[in-house]
N, C-alpha and C positions, 0 to 999 in steps of 0.2 A: 503494500499500500504506499500513496504516498504521504506526504507529512505536512496535513494542512493547519498544525497548531502554531503557526509562526508567532501570532500575537500572545497567545499564553506563554509560549517559549521566551520571548523577549521580555515579557512582565515578570515571569519568575527569575530570570538571569537578574534583570534590575532589582528586583527586591532582594536577592541575594547579595548584589555588591553594593548596596546602598550603606550611606555611611550616616548615622549608624544603621546597622543592618536589619531589616524585620527577619522573622523564622517562619518560611513560607510552609504551610501544612497541605499538602497534596491529598485530596479525598475524592474518590470514586468507587464505581462498582467493579465487581470481578469483570475482567475484559475491557476496562476502561482505559487503557494505555498509560497508568500513571508511572511502571518502570520503564517503560520507554522514554517517557519524559525525562526521569531521571538520568538514563542513559546519555540522552541527547544533552542534558545541561553538563554532564561529566566532561563531553568531548569539547565544550567551549571553555573550561576552565583548565588553567594550569596544571598539567597531570601530577606534579608533585606537590599540589595546593590541596588536593581533594581525595576523601576517601569514601567509595561507596559501600555500604554494606547491606546485603538481603538479609534480614533479621528472620525470615522465616526459614532462611537456607542453615542457619547457623546457631540460632537460639535453643539450647538445651540445660545446662547448668550454668550457674554465673561465674564457676572457675572456666570451664571448658569456652563459654562465648569470650571471656575475657582474653584468654590465650590465642583464640583463633582472630579476634581484632587485634591483638598485639602483634601477631605473625605477620599478618599483610599489611602491616603500617608502615608509611616512608616518614612517619612524623618524629619528632623529638620529644621524649616526653620522661618525667622522672619515674622510671619503673619499681616497682616494690622489691626492697632487698631479699625478700623470701616468698616462696608461692604462697598464696593466700590461705589462712588457715580455716575459711568456713567459706558460705556462701555470701555472708552479708559483708565480709571483707574483701573478696572477688568483686562484689557490687562497689562497694565504695571507690575501689581502685579503678574500674569502669569509668563511674563518674568523672573522678579526677583526669582520668586520661581524655574524655572527652571535653571537659572544661579548659584544662591546660596544655594540650598537646598543641606544637607549633610545626611550620614546616622548616627545613633546613635552613633557611635565611631568617628564622625568627617570625615570620608573618603569620597570621591566624591562619587556622586550618579549617577546611569545610568539611564538613560530614553529610553526606546523603544517606539517609535512615529509611530504607524502603521497609514497610510494613511495620514501621515503628511498633504498634500495639502487639507484637509479639512478647515483648517485653514483660507483659503479663503473665507470661509463664514463669518467671521467677517469684511471682507473689505464693506460690507452693512451697516455698523454702523458707527456713525459720528465718524470722527477724526480717523479711521484707513483705509487708503487706502493704506497702504505698508506693509500688516501685515506679508507675508511669506520673504521680505526681512530683515524686522526688527528683527525676530524670527532668522533668518539665523545668522544674525551679531552678537544677542546676544548669541546663544549658541557656537559660534564659537569661541568666547573670554573667554568663562567658561573652569573652571577647572573640569567641569562635564565631564561624558562620555553620548554620544546620538548615537542611531542608527534610522534614518529615512526609512521609507518606502511607495511606492505610487502607483499605477495603471497607473497614467498618467505620461509616460515617456518624452513624448516631453515637457510639460510643467514642470516637474522638471528642466531637462536638461536646460531649457531656464532660470529658476530661479538660477540655479547655475553658471549660465555664468559670472556674475560679484561677486559671492561670494569668501569668504577667501579659501585660499587651503587647508584648516583642511578638507573640504568634498572630499569624494572618492566614486564615483557610482560603484555601484555592480549589474551587470544585472544578474537576475535570468537565469542560465542554464535551457535548456530543456532536458528531458529526452531521453537517448540513449536506443537502443534495449536491451544491456545488462541489463539495469536498470530495464526495465519492464519485462525481461523474467522470472525471480525469482518470480515476482508475478503471472506470467500467469500460470505457472509449478505448484503453487499452488492451482489453480483451478482443481476441478474434472474433469477427462477426456484428460488431457493434458500429454503427456509424454515430456522428454526433447527436442527431434528433433521438436515435433508438437508446443510446447512452445517457441523454438527460432524463427520459421517462422512466429507465430502468433503475437509475440512481434514485429518484423520487419513490420508487417502490422499495428498493433496498433498504432506504432511511425510515420509511412508514413502518416497514416488518420487523425492524433490527432497533428502533427506538434511537438510531444513529450511534449504538454502542461500538466503540471499534471492533472488539473481538467478535462479535456478530457479524459486523459486515466482512470482515476479513475471511470469515470462513464462508460468507454467502459467497463473495467474489471468487472464492478458491472453487467453489461448485461451479459458477456459471461460466469460469475460464477451463473448467478440465473438459479437454474434448471427448473423454470417455463416457461423460455424464449426458452430454447433448442435450442441457438443459438451457435452452434459450431465453426463457423469461425467470424473473426473480422470483415468481409463485413456487414454478416446478422445482427450481434449485432449492427454495426452503423446504418443500416438501421432502427433499433427498436430505437436506441437512437436520432435518426433524426426525426422521424416521430411525429405528434403531442401529446404532452403530455409525450414525450421520456426524458430522463434525460440531454442529450448533447443539445436537442431543448429548455429544458426551462432555461439551463445555457447560452446559445447563446441570447435568449430572454433577459434576465437578463442584461447581459453587453452590448448588443446593446441599451436599452432605457436607462440605467444609464448612459453611456457615452454621449448619444444624449441629455438627460436632462442636462449634465454639459458644453453643447456646447450652443452657438446662432444659432438662425435661424431654429430651430426643422423641420419645414414642408419642408425646402428647401433642408434640408441636407439628410433628408428622401428619397427625389427625387433622389439626387445625389447617394445615394447609392444604389437605386432601379438600376439607369442607369447601375453603376458598377457592380451590381451583374448579368445583362444580357449580358454584354459585357465590357471585361477589357483585357488589359492596354488601357485607352484612355486618349489623351491629351486635354488640356484646352479647346480647339476650339470645337471639338467633344462634350464634357459634355455641354459649354454652348449653342449649338445648340439644342441640345435636351430638355436642360432645357428651351428653349427661353428666355435667360437672357444674358445679357451682359457679356464678358469675363471679366471685372473688378469685377462685382460682383459674377459672379461664381469661380473667384479667391477667393475672400473674403471666400464665403461658404465651398470652397476646404480647406483653411487654416485654417479654425473653425474646420473641420474634423480632418485634421492632428493634431492639438493641443488637441485631448483628442484620439488619437490615433486609429483611425476608419479607417482612409485612410492613405496608403504610396505613395509616389513621388517617381520614379526614371526615369532619363532622361525626365525629363518633361510628363512622362506618370503614370496616378495615378490608383490604384488598392486597394482594399478593403486589409487591413493590415492583417486580420486573414482568411485564406483561409476556415477555418469551418465555420465561421461567414458569409462568402460571399456564401456559400451553403444552410445556414439556412435563410439568406436574398431572396434567388432564390424561395425557398419553402414556406416561410413561411410569405411572405408580401403582398400574394394575397388576394384578395377580400374574399376567403374562404380557409379553411384549405387543404391542399394537399390529397388526396386519396392515399391509399397504392402504386399502380402501378406506380404514379409520383413520390414517396418517393424511392421505389427501382431503376427505372430508373435513376434519377439525382443524387443516390448514387453511382450508379455502375459506373455513367460516371466518377463522382468526383474521385472514387477509382483508377480506371483506369488510370487515368491521375496523380495522386499522386503516385501510385506505379510503373509507367514507367519512374517516374523522380527520384526512389531510385536506385542506385546500387545493381544488384541483389545479393543475399547471394552465394559464392562459393559452 
């Protein structure tokens, strides 16, 4: 795919390099492009001034995490004289590193902390119950520069509620028709007029989420698939084993495992996949649970951005994920006829909600 986020990238770089610098916090859904943005930013910064850390890859124990970060660091900092004696001492050393590390020339260091909220893993260790607030407070007073990212928007906004003003939230923008049209035009068999119309349909079906868009364009450009229209390509992507279905399953399971009440939460998502929006009373009746316990479950789903609430009525936050849940959370995989039927209904609803092209 092309890189349409020129304005976002420019604003991000300016925020990082400002004096005094703010701390951008990039928030967005799975497949939203946060990691790609951090890599583009790293390429625009002096190599020796920046360290990228994918926390979801390396967070385990505080001791091992500290060792991994230190091993890949090119910065100067005062290393502990001996190995940390426990999780709390290792975490304190990590905070000291983030706050006081400098480049080889003595300039402030820049840290790109991808999936920042993975630090919550450390809260299972003794003496580490407030890891995220402690880290936010430490980096807010540091002379170093930081960029944070996370897929858990609600959690991050909650953690920033009492944080210093140095943090600035940057929501990942969705792709527009014009962003996608150039990529469609590069596919074999598309002219400018058909590319513009196909881009409009692609964005409507995917809500402009980069991950879904990339999956759909891959199917559209695959000669073996012979899908010459976006709706047919979406059917292929949402079928068992399709790229979009695999992405949805990953996001669905990942977020559920980071929430509490796995089984009950799956039941609520199943209810909402069948009929939404629904209010608390309706969901509680179908769950055969009290309104109080059902409200807790819904709160846990909101906490990991699986459910959204508007005017006391709940929906699955991602419409593509809702379609996937309707198709792929039954006793058996859906057959081709069911996938075609459900995708066509979904596409009709999405396209009718989009203003027609003049």
